[in-house]
C-alpha positions in Angstrom: 64.9 -49.8 65.0 67.2 -49.2 68.0 70.9 -48.7 67.3 74.0 -48.0 69.3 77.0 -46.0 68.0 80.6 -46.6 69.1 82.6 -43.6 68.0 86.2 -44.0 66.9 87.5 -41.5 69.4 86.1 -43.6 72.3 88.2 -46.6 71.4 91.3 -47.7 73.3 94.6 -46.6 71.7 98.1 -47.9 72.0 101.2 -46.6 70.1 104.2 -48.9 70.3 106.2 -47.1 67.7 106.2 -50.0 65.2 102.5 -50.5 65.9 99.7 -47.9 66.1 96.5 -49.7 67.2 92.9 -48.7 68.1 90.9 -51.2 70.1 87.1 -51.3 69.7 86.8 -53.7 72.6 88.9 -54.3 75.7 92.3 -55.6 74.7 95.7 -55.9 76.3 96.2 -52.8 78.6 92.9 -51.2 77.5 90.0 -52.3 79.7 86.5 -51.1 79.6 83.8 -53.3 81.2 81.2 -51.7 79.0 83.0 -52.8 75.8 84.1 -56.4 76.2 82.7 -57.6 72.9 79.5 -58.0 71.0 78.0 -61.5 71.0 80.7 -63.8 69.7 82.7 -60.9 68.4 85.6 -60.3 70.8 88.3 -58.2 69.2 88.4 -55.5 66.5 91.8 -53.9 66.4 92.6 -51.4 63.7 96.4 -51.8 63.3 99.0 -49.8 61.4 102.3 -51.6 61.3 105.4 -49.7 60.4 107.7 -50.8 57.6 109.7 -53.9 58.7 107.6 -54.2 61.9 105.4 -57.0 63.0 104.1 -59.5 65.6 106.8 -62.2 66.3 105.7 -65.8 66.5 103.2 -66.2 69.4 100.5 -68.8 70.4 96.7 -68.7 70.2 94.0 -71.2 71.0 90.2 -71.5 70.9 89.7 -68.4 68.8 88.7 -67.7 65.2 91.1 -65.0 64.0 91.1 -63.1 60.7 92.8 -60.1 59.2 91.3 -57.8 56.6 94.1 -55.9 54.8 93.2 -52.3 53.9 96.6 -50.9 52.7 100.1 -52.3 52.1 101.0 -55.9 52.5 100.9 -58.5 55.4 103.2 -61.5 55.6 101.7 -64.4 57.5 103.4 -67.6 58.7 102.0 -70.3 61.1 102.8 -73.6 62.6 100.5 -75.4 60.2 103.0 -74.6 57.4 101.1 -71.7 55.8 103.1 -68.8 54.5 101.3 -66.0 52.6 101.6 -62.3 51.7 98.2 -60.7 51.7 97.3 -57.7 49.5 94.6 -55.1 50.1 91.1 -56.5 50.2 92.3 -60.0 51.0 91.2 -61.9 54.1 93.1 -64.7 56.0 91.0 -66.8 58.4 92.8 -68.9 61.0 91.0 -71.2 63.4 93.4 -71.5 66.3 91.5 -74.5 67.8 93.5 -76.5 70.3 96.6 -74.5 69.6 98.6 -72.8 66.9 101.5 -70.4 66.6 101.8 -67.6 64.0 103.5 -64.4 63.1 102.3 -61.3 61.1 104.8 -58.9 59.6 105.0 -55.9 57.3 107.3 -57.0 54.5 107.7 -53.6 53.0 110.7 -51.3 53.9 108.7 -48.1 52.9 104.9 -48.6 53.2 102.7 -49.0 56.3 100.5 -52.1 56.6 97.0 -51.1 57.6 94.6 -53.8 58.6 91.7 -54.9 60.9 92.5 -57.8 63.1 89.3 -59.6 64.2 88.7 -62.3 66.9 85.5 -64.3 67.1 84.9 -66.9 69.7 84.2 -70.4 68.2 81.2 -72.4 69.0 83.3 -75.2 70.5 86.7 -75.6 72.1 89.6 -77.9 71.1 89.0 -77.8 67.4 91.7 -78.9 64.9 93.5 -75.8 63.8 92.8 -74.7 60.2 93.5 -71.9 57.8 91.5 -70.5 54.8 91.6 -67.3 52.7 89.2 -65.1 50.8 90.4 -63.3 47.7 88.0 -61.0 45.9 86.6 -62.3 42.6 87.0 -59.7 39.8 83.3 -60.2 39.1 82.5 -59.0 42.7 84.7 -56.0 42.8 81.8 -53.6 42.0 79.3 -55.4 44.3 78.4 -53.2 47.3 78.0 -56.1 49.8 79.9 -59.4 49.4 79.9 -62.4 51.8 83.5 -63.0 52.8 83.2 -65.4 55.8 80.4 -67.8 56.9 79.9 -71.0 58.8 79.1 -73.1 55.7 81.6 -71.4 53.2 78.8 -70.5 50.8 79.4 -68.2 47.9 83.1 -69.0 48.0 83.5 -67.4 51.5 86.1 -68.4 54.0 84.8 -70.7 56.7 84.4 -70.0 60.4 83.4 -72.2 63.4 80.6 -69.9 64.6 77.1 -68.7 63.5 78.6 -65.6 61.9 78.3 -64.1 58.5 80.8 -61.4 57.6 80.4 -59.0 54.6 82.7 -56.7 52.9 80.8 -53.5 52.2 81.9 -50.9 49.6 79.5 -48.1 48.8 80.0 -45.5 46.1 78.9 -41.9 46.6 75.1 -41.7 46.7 74.6 -45.4 46.8 72.7 -47.2 49.6 73.2 -50.7 51.0 70.6 -52.4 53.2 70.8 -55.3 55.6 68.0 -57.2 57.3 68.6 -58.1 60.9 66.5 -61.2 61.6 64.9 -62.0 64.9 67.4 -63.2 67.5 70.5 -62.0 65.6 72.8 -59.0 66.1 74.5 -56.7 63.6 77.9 -54.9 64.0 78.9 -52.5 61.3 82.6 -51.3 61.4 83.4 -48.4 59.1 86.9 -48.3 57.7 87.0 -45.6 55.1 84.7 -42.8 53.9 81.4 -41.9 55.6 77.9 -43.3 55.8 74.5 -42.1 57.1 71.8 -44.1 58.7 68.7 -43.1 60.7 69.9 -39.5 60.8 73.4 -40.4 62.1 76.7 -40.0 60.2 79.5 -42.5 60.8 83.1 -41.5 60.1 86.2 -43.8 59.8 86.6 -46.0 62.9 83.0 -45.5 64.0 80.8 -48.5 64.5 77.1 -49.2 64.8 75.3 -52.1 66.4 71.8 -53.4 66.8 70.0 -56.4 68.2 66.6 -55.5 67.1 64.7 -57.2 64.2 64.5 -54.9 61.1 66.3 -53.5 58.1 69.1 -50.9 58.3 70.1 -48.7 55.3 73.5 -47.2 54.9 74.0 -44.3 52.4 77.4 -43.0 51.4 78.0 -39.2 51.2 81.7 -40.2 50.5 82.9 -43.6 49.1 82.9 -46.0 52.0 84.4 -49.3 53.0 83.3 -51.3 56.0 82.9 -54.8 57.5 79.4 -55.9 58.5 78.9 -58.7 61.0 75.6 -60.7 61.2 75.9 -62.8 64.4 73.7 -65.5 65.9 
């Protein structure tokens, strides 16, 4: 099964003082025509927001945007009237649709907010903006692969306007997780913490792996690992 690896050190990087960000795909001042996205996946930014820092209110449209909080806290507010403080492991899913404004801030005066900000292109334009969240069920905390976002919201996942299934992956030392890539679909695996091995390759934090070939991939953890896995139509 053919795979491609995107190493962390190859990503774009921007340090604004209050924000330290790594860009898997072209974003803002970072442009690489070879890395504009993967299928409907358009942005994966790994952000560290300094205490008291944040993104002031700004607009979006026609994009499915979600944040996965790794460490610290994240305060969200938007023009739909939603106001939340997310904790590690939580996901907020915002469909910008025909237009929405939001802000994201680190409410702590001492701890960094560490998160992944993801943009996925919707399957249609001009949708009514919406907002949903995913919080881990205590019964799922020890599960190695949990569906967190899907088109149909099955298994209590947050909903997205795209043929995309997103899984939170947590693998303990020595454990293996498998995922079947079905014909016509693509997989993107973004490692956040720890390390995994697959097909003789070792991934470190910030590394990613993709494949558009039918087959099953296995990920084994030499060190406790945390990742997001995207199964895209």
